[in-house]
C-alpha positions as CSV (number, residue, x, y, z in Angstrom):
1,M,0.0,0.0,0.0
2,T,2.9,2.4,0.5
3,S,3.3,2.4,-3.3
4,R,0.0,4.2,-3.3
5,W,1.3,7.1,-1.2
6,A,1.4,9.7,-3.9
7,G,-2.2,9.0,-5.0
8,L,-3.5,9.1,-1.4
9,V,-1.7,12.4,-0.8
10,R,-3.2,13.8,-4.0
11,L,-6.7,12.7,-3.0
12,A,-6.3,14.1,0.5
13,F,-4.9,17.4,-1.0
14,G,-8.0,17.7,-3.1
15,L,-10.1,17.2,-0.1
16,T,-8.2,19.6,2.2
17,G,-6.3,22.1,0.1
18,D,-3.3,21.8,2.5
19,R,-0.3,19.7,1.6
20,W,0.8,19.0,5.1
21,L,-2.6,18.0,6.3
22,A,-3.0,15.9,3.2
23,E,0.2,14.0,4.2
24,D,-1.2,13.5,7.7
25,L,-4.5,12.2,6.4
26,A,-2.7,9.8,4.0
27,Q,-0.5,8.6,6.9
28,T,-3.6,8.1,9.1
29,A,-5.3,6.1,6.4
30,L,-2.3,3.8,5.9
31,V,-1.9,3.3,9.7
32,S,-5.6,2.5,10.0
33,A,-5.3,0.1,7.0
34,Y,-2.3,-1.6,8.6
35,A,-4.2,-2.0,11.9
36,S,-7.0,-3.8,10.1
37,W,-5.1,-5.4,7.3
38,W,-7.0,-8.6,7.5
39,R,-10.2,-6.7,6.6
40,V,-8.5,-4.6,3.9
41,R,-7.0,-7.8,2.3
42,R,-10.5,-9.4,2.1
43,A,-12.0,-6.4,0.3
44,D,-12.8,-6.7,-3.4
45,D,-10.7,-3.6,-4.1
46,P,-8.2,-2.8,-1.3
47,D,-7.3,0.5,-3.0
48,A,-10.9,1.7,-2.8
49,Y,-11.1,0.5,0.8
50,V,-8.0,2.6,1.8
51,R,-9.4,5.6,-0.2
52,R,-12.6,5.2,1.8
53,I,-10.6,5.2,5.1
54,L,-8.9,8.5,3.9
55,I,-12.3,10.1,3.1
56,N,-13.7,9.1,6.5
57,A,-10.6,10.5,8.2
58,S,-11.1,13.7,6.3
59,K,-14.7,13.9,7.4
60,S,-13.8,13.3,11.0
61,R,-11.1,15.9,10.9
62,W,-13.5,18.4,9.4
63,R,-16.1,17.7,12.0
64,R,-13.6,18.1,14.8
65,S,-12.0,21.3,13.5
66,R,-15.1,23.0,12.1
67,A,-15.7,25.1,15.2
68,A,-12.1,25.0,16.6
69,E,-10.1,26.3,13.7
70,Q,-10.5,28.1,10.4
71,H,-7.9,27.5,7.7
72,G,-6.5,30.5,5.8
73,E,-5.8,30.6,2.2
74,P,-5.1,27.1,0.7
75,L,-1.5,26.6,-0.3
76,A,-0.8,26.9,-4.0
77,E,1.6,23.9,-3.8
78,V,0.4,20.5,-5.2
79,P,2.3,17.3,-4.1
80,D,2.6,16.1,-7.7
81,P,3.1,18.9,-10.2
82,A,2.9,16.4,-13.1
83,A,-0.8,15.7,-12.2
84,D,-1.6,19.3,-11.7
85,P,-5.0,20.1,-13.4
86,A,-4.4,23.8,-13.6
87,A,-1.8,25.3,-15.9
88,T,-0.7,28.3,-13.8
89,V,-0.3,29.0,-10.2
90,G,-3.0,31.7,-10.3
91,E,-5.6,29.4,-11.7
92,R,-4.6,26.6,-9.3
93,S,-4.8,29.0,-6.4
94,A,-8.3,30.2,-7.5
95,L,-9.5,26.6,-8.1
96,L,-8.3,25.5,-4.6
97,K,-10.0,28.5,-3.0
98,A,-13.2,27.7,-4.8
99,L,-13.0,24.0,-3.8
100,G,-12.4,25.1,-0.2
101,A,-15.6,27.1,-0.3
102,L,-17.7,24.0,-1.2
103,P,-19.3,21.9,1.5
104,P,-17.2,18.8,2.4
105,R,-19.5,16.3,0.6
106,Q,-19.6,18.3,-2.6
107,R,-15.9,18.9,-2.5
108,A,-15.3,15.1,-2.0
109,V,-17.6,14.4,-5.0
110,V,-15.8,16.9,-7.3
111,V,-12.3,15.6,-6.2
112,L,-13.3,11.9,-6.7
113,R,-15.1,12.5,-10.0
114,Y,-12.9,15.0,-11.7
115,W,-9.5,14.9,-9.9
116,E,-9.3,11.1,-9.3
117,D,-11.4,10.4,-12.5
118,L,-13.7,7.8,-10.8
119,S,-17.1,6.9,-12.2
120,D,-20.3,7.8,-10.4
121,A,-20.6,4.2,-9.1
122,Q,-17.1,4.2,-7.8
123,A,-17.4,7.5,-6.1
124,A,-20.8,6.5,-4.6
125,A,-19.2,3.3,-3.2
126,L,-16.5,5.4,-1.5
127,L,-18.9,7.9,-0.1
128,G,-21.5,5.4,1.0
129,C,-24.4,6.9,-1.1
130,S,-26.1,6.2,-4.4
131,A,-24.8,7.1,-7.8
132,S,-27.7,9.5,-8.3
133,T,-26.6,11.4,-5.1
134,V,-23.1,11.7,-6.5
135,R,-24.5,13.1,-9.8
136,S,-26.8,15.6,-8.0
137,Q,-24.0,16.7,-5.6
138,A,-21.6,17.0,-8.6
139,A,-24.2,19.2,-10.5
140,R,-24.7,21.4,-7.5
141,A,-20.9,21.7,-6.9
142,L,-20.1,22.5,-10.5
143,A,-22.9,25.1,-10.6
144,K,-21.3,26.8,-7.5
145,L,-17.8,26.5,-9.1
146,R,-19.0,28.1,-12.3
147,A,-20.7,30.9,-10.4
148,S,-17.7,31.4,-8.1
149,G,-16.3,34.9,-8.2
150,A,-12.8,33.5,-7.5
151,L,-12.9,31.4,-10.7
152,A,-14.4,34.2,-12.8
153,D,-11.5,36.5,-11.9
154,T,-8.9,34.2,-13.5
155,G,-10.5,34.6,-16.9
156,T,-11.4,31.0,-17.4
157,D,-14.8,30.5,-18.9
158,D,-15.1,26.9,-18.1
159,A,-13.6,26.4,-14.6
160,A,-15.1,22.9,-14.1
161,P,-14.8,20.0,-16.5
162,R,-17.9,19.0,-18.5
163,R,-18.7,15.5,-19.5
164,Q,-19.9,14.7,-23.0
165,A,-23.5,13.9,-23.4
166,G,-24.0,10.2,-23.5
167,G,-20.5,9.5,-22.2
168,P,-19.6,7.2,-19.4
169,R,-20.7,8.1,-15.9
């Protein structure tokens, strides 16, 4: 599972917008997976199981820190620059700011669907909801991202990815 470190950090970064917190969440997920390895090994898809552990850890962290602390501007540093979806630092910073403004569930849906490129069914399995819930949360999140003033300032007309009609979900 340690070979999946970069992917876990990338997913956690998409959920939190903070590189150091992302590394902490990835480490927490791997420790939890190690502690219950017998259960992880029996899963149909151990990678999905560990991603689910990471998402749950992120939700728990958000619940605990919601009232206690408020994060400032998200860092404009991405753990893996080769997988960076934004072309410039300004666009990336605006995108991270807009993602940070989304509610946690919508942020998780956007990160899983468009950053990790999972299908509706895969994202639904990780989030513990139906595929239609993923689609509705994604639609709401994308509408908020498109209407976001932070993204409009960067001059990008299409801040969020669009799927082709009739394409895979």
